[in-house]
C-alpha positions in Angstrom: 59.6 18.2 24.1 59.5 15.1 25.4 55.5 16.2 26.2 54.4 17.7 23.0 52.3 15.2 21.9 50.4 15.0 25.8 50.2 19.1 25.5 48.6 18.7 21.7 46.2 15.8 23.3 45.0 18.1 25.6 44.4 21.2 23.8 42.2 19.2 21.0 40.3 17.7 24.1 39.8 21.3 25.8 38.5 22.5 22.0 36.0 19.3 21.1 33.4 19.8 19.3 35.3 22.7 17.3 36.8 22.8 13.4 40.6 22.6 14.2 44.0 22.7 12.0 47.0 21.6 13.9 50.0 22.8 11.0 53.6 20.4 11.6 56.7 20.7 9.8 57.5 17.1 7.9 54.3 14.9 5.7 55.7 12.2 8.1 55.0 14.0 10.9 51.5 15.3 10.1 50.7 11.2 9.5 51.7 10.5 12.5 50.1 12.6 15.0 46.8 12.2 12.7 46.9 8.6 13.5 48.1 9.1 16.6 44.3 11.4 17.2 42.5 8.7 15.6 44.3 6.2 18.4 43.3 8.3 20.7 39.6 8.6 19.2 39.5 11.8 18.0 37.8 12.2 14.3 41.1 13.5 12.5 42.4 13.6 8.8 45.6 14.8 7.5 46.3 16.9 4.5 50.0 16.9 3.2 52.1 17.0 -0.3 52.8 13.2 -0.7 48.9 12.5 -1.2 47.7 12.2 -4.0 45.2 14.7 -5.3 42.2 12.5 -5.3 43.0 12.1 -1.5 43.5 16.2 -0.8 40.5 16.5 -2.2 38.4 13.9 -0.1 40.3 15.4 3.3 39.8 19.0 2.7 35.7 17.6 1.4 35.9 16.0 4.7 36.8 18.7 6.8 34.4 21.4 5.2 31.6 19.0 5.7 32.3 18.8 9.1 32.8 14.8 8.9 36.5 15.6 9.8 37.1 18.3 12.5 40.3 17.9 13.1 42.6 18.6 9.8 46.2 17.7 10.7 48.5 19.5 7.7 51.6 20.6 6.3 51.7 24.7 4.4 50.2 22.5 1.7 46.7 23.9 3.8 48.0 27.4 4.7 47.3 29.1 1.1 45.9 28.6 -1.8 43.2 25.8 -0.8 39.7 26.4 -0.6 39.5 25.8 3.4 36.7 27.7 5.5 37.2 29.4 8.1 38.1 27.6 11.2 37.8 27.8 15.0 41.4 27.0 16.3 44.3 27.0 14.3 47.4 24.7 16.4 51.0 25.2 15.6 52.2 22.0 16.5 55.5 22.8 14.6 56.3 26.2 14.4 57.5 27.8 10.7 60.8 28.9 10.0 59.3 31.7 8.0 56.9 34.8 9.4 54.8 35.2 6.3 54.2 31.3 6.6 53.0 31.9 10.3 51.1 34.3 9.2 49.3 33.1 6.0 48.5 29.9 8.8 47.0 31.9 11.4 44.9 33.5 8.7 42.9 30.2 8.1 40.9 31.8 11.6 38.7 34.1 12.8 37.6 35.5 9.2 34.9 38.2 8.1 34.8 39.6 12.2 34.9 35.7 13.5 36.6 35.2 16.9 38.9 32.6 16.7 42.3 31.6 18.5 46.1 30.4 17.0 48.3 28.6 19.1 51.9 27.8 18.6 53.5 25.3 20.6 57.6 26.2 21.6 59.8 24.3 23.1 62.7 25.2 24.3 64.4 24.2 20.9 62.0 26.6 19.2 63.4 29.9 20.9 65.0 31.7 18.2 62.2 30.9 16.0 59.5 32.3 18.7 62.0 35.6 18.8 62.0 36.2 14.9 57.5 35.7 15.0 57.4 38.3 17.9 59.7 40.7 15.8 58.0 40.5 13.2 54.3 40.7 14.3 55.8 43.8 16.4 54.7 42.5 20.1 55.4 39.8 22.9 52.5 37.1 22.9 50.8 36.6 26.5 52.0 33.3 27.9 49.2 30.5 29.3 49.6 28.4 32.4 48.2 24.8 31.4 47.6 22.7 34.1 50.5 20.0 34.0 49.0 17.7 36.4 45.9 17.4 34.2 48.3 17.2 31.1 50.2 14.0 32.8 46.9 12.5 33.1 47.2 11.3 29.5 51.0 10.1 29.2 50.2 7.0 29.4 47.3 6.7 27.1 48.9 9.4 25.0 52.5 7.1 24.8 50.5 3.7 23.7 48.3 5.7 20.6 52.1 7.2 19.9 53.3 3.6 19.9 51.0 2.2 17.2 51.2 5.7 15.1 54.9 5.0 14.6 54.6 1.5 14.2 51.9 1.6 11.3 53.7 4.9 9.3 56.6 2.5 9.3 54.3 0.3 7.8 52.9 1.7 5.4 55.9 3.3 4.3 57.9 -0.3 4.3 54.7 -1.2 1.7 55.1 1.5 -0.2 58.7 1.3 -0.8 58.6 -2.4 -1.1 56.3 -3.2 -4.5 58.3 -0.2 -6.1 55.6 0.9 -7.6 54.2 4.1 -6.2 52.1 5.3 -2.8 50.8 2.7 -1.2 47.2 3.7 -0.5 44.9 4.1 2.8 45.9 5.5 6.0 49.1 7.2 4.3 47.4 9.1 2.1 45.0 10.3 4.6 42.3 7.7 5.1 40.3 6.8 7.8 41.4 4.3 10.7 39.5 3.8 13.7 40.5 5.1 17.3 41.4 2.7 19.7 40.6 4.7 22.8 38.9 7.5 24.1 39.6 10.2 26.1 38.2 10.6 29.2 34.8 12.7 29.0 35.2 13.7 31.9 38.3 15.8 32.4 38.3 18.4 34.2 38.6 22.3 31.7 41.1 25.0 32.6 42.9 27.0 30.6 46.1 26.7 28.8 49.3 25.7 30.6 52.8 24.5 30.0 55.2 27.0 30.8 58.6 27.9 29.2 60.5 25.4 29.7 59.8 22.3 31.7 58.3 19.6 30.2 55.7 21.4 28.5 57.4 23.9 26.8 55.2 26.8 26.9 51.8 28.5 25.0 51.2 31.9 23.4 47.4 33.2 23.8 45.8 35.6 21.6 41.8 35.3 22.0 38.9 37.4 21.1 37.3 38.8 18.2 40.0 38.4 15.7 43.4 36.2 16.0 43.7 34.7 18.5 47.2 33.3 19.2 48.4 30.4 21.7 51.9 28.8 21.6 52.3 26.0 22.9 54.8 26.8 24.7 55.4 30.2 25.1 53.1 33.5 25.2 50.4 35.1 22.9 49.0 37.9 21.2 45.8 40.1 19.7 46.1 41.4 16.1 
């Protein structure tokens, strides 16, 4: 779990130029991830339940128009919203219920298009992961990542994490301090320029990260239909 942000950064870098949905469990974590990725130079925007309706619509509009091709969101985006089919769905946090997982991964591989769904599984997610496999009726194939390439990002990601955590705390303090509702800006999904850029010449390779160990595991499903990769384990075709 300690290196989870590094693995997410690596996966997003591997899918640069594609439309990506990343699902997180809480509003704060979704906001933190969006800020972290922007600090690393990725065009990320967030969508969660604590955003005002105009901010939500603005985030959706930017994502659909291609102005931002990475949307970090809670389950508010898993159903009922007009989001086009995306290339990659990443479950940064596994949902507690199988139906939520199905709704999430259903955002990719629509209308005969190919797509991937990647689930990031740490040692703390094994029970939930096993329930998902039981619901799906099949085991997800495990993919290995080049751990040494992931860890090349550690210093940059740690700095981006630090900046993002500080920004979230400042925004929450400002919002709570004035007592007049949400502070507008980044906490509600506003834009921000990244402070650093991911190295463009990183070696490209297959997904990795075995079960246990630093990265957890990744589970993969690819091809036409739904492609499931688990950041910490296996994958399957649907």
